[in-house]
C-alpha positions in Angstrom: 160.1 69.4 45.5 162.7 66.8 44.6 166.2 67.5 43.3 165.3 67.1 39.6 162.5 69.6 40.0 164.7 72.1 41.8 167.3 71.7 39.1 164.6 72.3 36.5 163.7 75.7 38.1 167.4 76.8 38.0 167.7 75.7 34.4 164.8 77.8 33.4 166.3 80.8 35.1 169.5 80.2 33.1 167.6 79.7 29.8 169.1 76.2 29.6 167.6 73.2 27.9 169.2 70.6 30.2 171.9 69.6 32.5 174.1 66.6 31.5 176.0 64.7 34.2 178.6 62.3 32.8 180.0 59.8 35.3 182.3 56.8 35.0 183.8 54.8 37.8 182.3 57.3 40.4 184.0 60.3 38.7 181.2 62.8 39.5 179.7 62.9 43.0 176.7 64.7 41.6 175.6 61.4 40.1 175.1 59.7 43.5 173.6 62.9 44.8 170.9 62.9 42.2 170.3 59.1 41.7 170.5 58.1 45.4 172.8 55.1 44.5 176.3 54.7 43.2 176.3 53.7 39.6 179.9 52.7 38.8 179.8 52.0 35.1 179.6 54.8 32.5 176.3 56.5 32.6 174.6 59.8 31.7 172.0 61.8 33.6 170.0 64.4 31.7 167.9 66.7 33.8 165.6 68.5 31.3 164.1 72.0 31.7 160.9 70.6 30.2 160.7 67.7 32.7 161.6 65.0 30.1 164.4 63.6 32.2 166.5 60.6 31.1 169.2 58.4 32.4 171.4 56.2 30.1 173.0 53.3 32.0 174.5 49.9 31.4 172.0 47.0 31.5 173.2 45.6 34.8 172.8 48.9 36.6 169.7 50.4 35.0 167.1 48.5 37.1 168.9 49.6 40.3 168.8 53.2 39.2 165.1 53.0 38.2 164.1 51.6 41.6 166.1 54.3 43.4 164.5 57.1 41.4 161.0 55.6 41.9 161.6 55.5 45.7 162.3 59.3 45.6 159.3 60.0 43.4 161.4 61.2 40.6 159.9 60.7 37.2 162.7 59.9 34.7 163.1 57.5 31.9 165.9 55.0 32.4 167.3 53.5 29.2 170.0 50.8 29.1 172.7 50.3 26.5 175.0 47.3 25.8 177.7 48.9 23.7 179.3 52.2 22.8 177.9 51.8 19.4 174.4 51.6 20.9 175.1 54.5 23.4 176.3 57.1 20.9 173.1 57.7 19.0 171.0 57.7 22.2 173.3 60.3 23.7 173.4 62.4 20.6 169.6 62.6 20.4 169.6 63.9 24.0 172.1 66.6 23.7 171.2 68.0 20.3 169.7 71.1 22.0 170.7 74.8 22.0 172.0 75.1 25.6 173.3 72.3 27.8 175.0 72.6 31.2 178.0 70.5 32.0 179.9 70.0 35.2 183.0 72.1 34.6 184.3 75.0 36.7 185.1 78.3 35.1 187.5 79.9 37.5 189.5 78.5 40.4 191.7 81.5 41.2 189.4 83.7 43.1 187.1 83.4 46.1 184.0 83.3 44.0 185.5 80.6 41.7 183.6 77.4 40.7 186.1 74.5 41.3 183.2 72.6 43.0 181.7 72.1 39.6 184.9 70.7 38.0 184.0 67.0 37.4 183.8 66.4 33.7 186.9 64.7 32.2 188.6 66.3 29.2 187.9 63.3 26.9 184.2 63.4 27.8 184.0 67.1 27.1 185.6 66.9 23.7 183.4 63.8 22.9 180.1 65.5 23.5 181.4 68.7 21.7 182.0 66.5 18.7 178.6 64.8 19.0 176.7 68.1 19.2 178.8 70.8 17.5 175.9 73.3 17.4 175.2 73.0 21.1 176.3 75.7 23.5 177.8 74.0 26.6 177.9 76.1 29.7 179.0 75.6 33.3 176.5 73.9 35.6 178.1 75.7 38.6 174.9 77.8 39.3 172.8 74.6 39.3 175.1 72.7 41.7 175.4 75.7 44.0 171.7 76.1 44.0 171.1 72.5 44.9 173.7 71.9 47.5 174.7 75.1 49.3 171.6 75.7 51.3 170.2 72.5 52.8 166.6 71.3 52.6 164.7 70.3 55.8 165.2 66.6 54.9 168.9 67.1 54.6 169.0 68.9 58.0 167.2 66.0 59.5 169.8 63.7 58.0 172.6 65.9 59.4 171.2 65.8 62.9 170.9 62.0 62.7 174.4 61.4 61.4 176.0 63.8 63.9 174.2 62.0 66.8 175.4 58.7 65.5 179.0 59.9 65.2 179.0 61.4 68.7 177.8 58.1 70.2 180.8 56.4 68.6 183.3 59.1 69.6 182.1 58.8 73.2 183.4 55.2 73.3 187.0 56.4 72.5 188.2 56.1 76.2 187.2 52.4 76.1 188.4 51.9 72.5 191.9 53.4 72.6 194.7 51.5 74.4 198.4 52.2 74.6 200.3 50.1 72.2 197.7 50.6 69.4 198.9 52.4 66.3 197.2 55.4 64.7 195.9 53.1 62.0 194.5 50.7 64.6 192.4 53.5 66.1 191.2 54.6 62.6 190.2 51.1 61.8 188.2 50.7 65.0 186.3 53.9 64.4 185.6 53.3 60.8 184.5 49.7 61.4 181.7 51.1 63.5 180.9 53.6 60.8 180.5 50.9 58.2 177.7 49.3 60.2 175.7 52.5 59.8 176.8 54.1 56.6 180.3 55.0 55.4 183.2 57.2 56.4 182.8 60.6 54.9 186.6 60.9 54.5 189.6 58.9 55.7 190.0 59.6 59.5 193.0 61.6 60.6 194.5 60.1 63.8 197.6 62.0 65.0 199.6 61.2 68.1 202.2 63.5 69.6 204.0 65.6 66.9 201.7 64.3 64.2 198.8 66.3 65.9 200.6 69.4 64.7 200.0 68.5 61.0 196.4 69.4 60.3 196.2 67.0 57.4 198.4 64.2 58.8 198.2 60.9 57.0 197.3 58.4 59.6 200.3 56.0 60.1 201.6 53.0 62.0 203.0 55.2 64.7 202.2 53.9 68.2 199.9 56.0 70.4 202.1 57.8 73.0 201.5 59.8 76.1 200.5 63.3 75.3 198.2 64.8 72.6 196.0 62.6 70.4 194.0 64.4 67.7 191.2 62.6 65.9 189.4 64.2 62.9 186.7 61.9 61.5 183.3 61.8 59.9 180.4 59.5 59.0 177.9 59.7 56.1 174.4 58.3 56.5 171.8 59.0 53.8 172.4 62.5 52.3 174.7 64.1 54.9 178.1 63.9 56.4 179.5 64.7 59.8 183.0 66.1 60.3 184.2 66.3 63.9 187.6 66.8 65.5 188.3 66.0 69.1 191.7 66.4 70.7 192.4 64.1 73.7 195.2 63.6 76.2 196.8 60.2 76.7 197.9 60.1 80.3 196.8 61.0 83.8 197.5 64.7 83.7 197.6 67.1 80.8 200.4 69.6 80.6 199.6 73.1 81.7 200.4 74.5 78.2 198.0 72.0 76.5 195.2 72.6 79.0 195.5 76.4 78.6 195.5 76.2 74.8 192.6 73.7 74.8 190.4 76.0 77.0 191.3 79.1 74.9 190.3 77.3 71.7 187.1 76.1 73.2 186.2 79.6 74.3 187.2 81.2 71.0 184.9 78.8 69.1 182.0 79.5 71.4 182.4 83.3 70.7 182.8 82.7 66.9 179.7 80.6 66.8 177.5 83.6 67.7 178.3 85.0 64.3 177.1 81.9 62.3 173.8 83.7 61.4 172.0 84.6 58.2 173.4 87.4 56.0 176.6 87.7 58.1 179.9 88.1 56.2 181.7 84.7 56.0 184.9 86.3 57.5 183.3 87.4 60.8 183.3 84.2 62.8 187.0 83.7 62.0 187.9 87.3 62.8 186.1 87.1 66.2 187.9 83.8 67.0 191.3 85.2 66.1 190.7 88.4 68.1 190.0 86.3 71.2 193.1 84.1 70.7 195.2 87.2 70.4 193.8 88.6 73.6 194.8 85.3 75.3 198.4 85.7 74.1 198.5 83.3 71.1 200.1 84.4 67.8 197.2 83.2 65.7 199.0 84.1 62.4 201.8 81.7 63.2 199.9 79.0 65.1 196.5 78.9 63.3 197.3 78.6 59.7 194.1 77.3 58.1 190.6 78.6 57.6 188.0 78.6 60.4 185.5 76.4 58.7 184.1 74.9 55.5 180.7 74.0 54.1 179.5 70.5 55.0 176.8 68.4 53.3 176.7 65.6 50.9 180.5 65.8 50.9 182.6 66.5 53.9 183.9 69.6 52.0 180.7 70.8 50.4 179.6 73.9 48.5 179.5 77.4 49.9 181.9 80.3 50.7 184.9 79.6 52.9 184.8 80.8 56.5 188.1 82.6 56.8 189.4 86.0 58.0 191.0 86.4 54.6 187.8 86.4 52.5 185.9 89.6 51.6 182.8 91.0 53.2 180.9 90.3 50.0 180.6 86.5 50.8 177.7 86.0 53.1 176.3 83.1 55.1 172.8 82.0 54.4 170.2 80.4 56.7 170.3 76.6 56.6 173.8 76.4 55.2 175.9 73.9 57.2 179.4 74.6 58.3 182.2 73.3 60.4 183.6 75.5 63.2 187.2 74.3 63.7 189.9 76.6 65.1 193.3 75.1 65.8 196.7 75.9 67.4 199.7 74.0 66.2 203.3 74.0 67.4 205.1 72.4 64.5 207.1 69.3 65.4 205.7 69.3 68.9 201.9 69.1 69.2 198.6 70.7 68.1 195.0 71.0 69.0 191.9 71.3 66.8 188.3 71.4 68.1 185.7 71.0 65.3 181.9 71.1 65.5 179.2 71.1 62.9 176.9 74.1 62.7 173.6 75.0 61.0 173.4 78.7 60.1 170.3 80.2 61.7 168.2 83.3 61.3 169.2 84.8 64.6 171.5 82.2 66.1 173.2 79.0 64.9 172.3 75.4 65.8 175.3 73.5 67.1 174.6 69.9 66.2 177.8 68.5 67.6 180.0 69.3 70.6 183.5 69.2 72.0 184.0 68.6 75.7 184.8 71.7 77.8 187.8 69.9 79.2 189.9 67.3 77.3 189.1 63.6 77.5 191.8 61.6 79.3 192.8 58.2 77.9 
């Protein structure tokens, strides 16, 4: 069953007539997810509950979209337009239906919120409301969640492939990194290798010394120095992204404090991973990790100030409940969801460590598709 067919099934459950994706200048990632190619000019994708799908695209991109859909065995009419004057009546005829789903989120202030659906721009929303005043527009959040939270077997195959390729590149880091390079130099070297295979799934974080204590450090021109070097990076090939963090030591001998913290984090993650199983509360891996760190003498509330993991998929931060000790027991992990497992310890202004792996939620145990070394790599 292809993505359009899966969306059709969800639409029928919601008593919806169709799902309209509006995209201009790559404004909605769900366009590339459905079409298989990036269409940069203004276009509209209409997934119909009755199977009469349609894509409206500019003339220069319509043939590319048609070929991509055909390659995925998706039956959809692709129509081109040359002006807004030509576009408007075509779009109006599509959306003149009782119930149409649009990509807007309904609530961002609770743990069951739908910010992942929030892609439509205000101008586009008001424009389609004016074109179809009798149409009820509702949030496409259930459709997007249904399509992207639990991964298909094809997507899991792509995940294993992209993670393998990423690890092969990361294993070259000892030969790649030289003293005197800047953080940006290291980022460029890694991402140049990615571009030969796919694309970076997000801008790499390369943090040397005190910068490693900032989880979302903006990679800079700072020179690589002796001590901690944190690299958080990912690659996208086909439908899936990797997201891996390795923390290395630049120099001949790591400090005792660093080595102790590294080993404690590694062990805490291995314990937490046992709880990445179907129907488990999404808070449990994080709770078990933090319990272990506390036993080892680390003030996790002070030193570990982010969530334990996030959903991974077509985007590096994909769709699914957060894995955090602060979320409720109601949020559950589901078999074939994909998550990061990334505990960290950070001494602000000094140094930090994060060890991040990618995990497939299993029925009885998880599948760890990436790894960190049991002992830190020395540069």
